[in-house]
N, C-alpha and C positions, 0 to 999 in steps of 0.2 A: 482697577479696571483695565488700565493699559497693559499690565502684565498678563491678565487673563486673555485679552484679545491677542497678544503676541503668542502666548502658548497655544491658543486655539488655532491660529494660522499656521504655526509650526507643525502641529499634529496633523492638520489637514493636508499640508504639503507633503509630509512624510507618507501619509496614507495614499495619496495620489501617486507617489513614486513607486509604491509596492505594486507588483503585477498581480492582478486578480485572475483566478482561473478562467473567468468569462472572456478576458481579453487575450488569453494565450493563443498561440498558433498550435492547433491540435492536429495530430496524425492518427491514422488507424493502425493498430497492431492486432494481428490474429494471434491469440494466446491459446496454447494447448496446455490444459491442466491435466496432469497424469497422476496415477496412483491414489485416486480418491477412494477412501474406504466407505463403500456404500452401506455398510452395516451400521455405521454410526449415524446418530440423528443430527438435527440442526441444519446449518446452511454453510455453503462455501462463500467467503467474502473475499473479493479481489480488490485490493486498494492500490491506487496509484499515488505515489508521493514525490514531492521534490524534497530537498534535504530537510526542511523544517518539519519536525515531528516524527521523522522516520526512525524506527518502525513502531514505536510504542504508542504514540498519540494518534489514535484512529480518527479523531475529529479533525486532524490536520491533513488527512488524505484529500487530494484534490479531485479524485474521482473514486467512486465505490460501485461495485457490481455484486449482486447477490444471486447465487445459484443454488438450486436444490441438489443434493448429492445423490443423484439417481443412477449415474453411470460412472464407471471407474476412469473414464476419459471424457473431458469436456472441452469443446472448442468454442471460443467466443471472440467477437471483435470488440476491442476496447479503444477508447480515445486516450492517447498519451501526449504529453507536451513535446514540442519540437525542441530537442536538447536533452539534457540529462534528467533522468527520473529513476525511481526504483519501485519495484512491485513487491507487495506482500500478499500472500494468499493464506487465509486462516480458515480452518474448518471449525467454525464456532458451534460446537456441539450443544451448548446450553443457551445459545442465542443471547448471550450476555452483552455482546458488543466489545468484550475485552478478552484478552488471551488468559485462559485459566492456566495456572502454574501447578506443578507438582509440589510435594512437601518441601523441596529445597527453596522454593520461592522465586526461582529464576529459570528453571527448565520447563518448557511448555508441557501441559498435560493434554493439549489438543494438537491436531495436525497443523503444520505450517510449512510454507515454502517461500523462497525469495528469488528475485531475479539474479542473474549472473552466477547462479549456483551457490550463492552465499548460504552459510549454515549457522545454526545456533551452536555456540561453543560454550564459553563461560559468560554467556549473555547474548543478546541479539547482535546480528551483524551491523556494522556501521553503514551509513549511506555510501561511503567511498567504496566499500567492498561490494555492495549490491547494485550500485548504479549501472545504468545502461543507456544506450540511445537506440532509437528505432533501427533495427537491422535492415540491411539492403533487401532481404527477403520479405520484410514486413511481418515476420513470424517469430515467436519465441515459445519455449516450452518450459514449464515449471512443474516439478514433481512435489506432491505433498508428502512430507515426512511425519510419521506418527510416532509417539513415544512407545 
């Protein structure tokens, strides 16, 4: 019983030390999404990440925004953390919540874009390549690239 209590207190203190999205200091970023293929169905999903989970684990995105692909250019205000973060924009054509891949199993079959101009090469970009901080202008632009 003593060990159970010790483990419980240790886990509780570790959880308290982790910063939750609700306690973060948030800033507003005006995001310009360009090159949206409006002929494709589905939705555009903008995900804000810290390093954990980027870019594959969509459940670990600290913010998500959903947009209908009605115009080739869309502007929206999003909340980003004060400090380093990365953005992933996914044109989720089948609304599956995951990135559909082509026959290779690693090249996207749906449109995708990343912050800092990061690109898919032999796999998704790392957080280090895609990371950014809120620009002085408060604005950023990401083009969606389609296969």
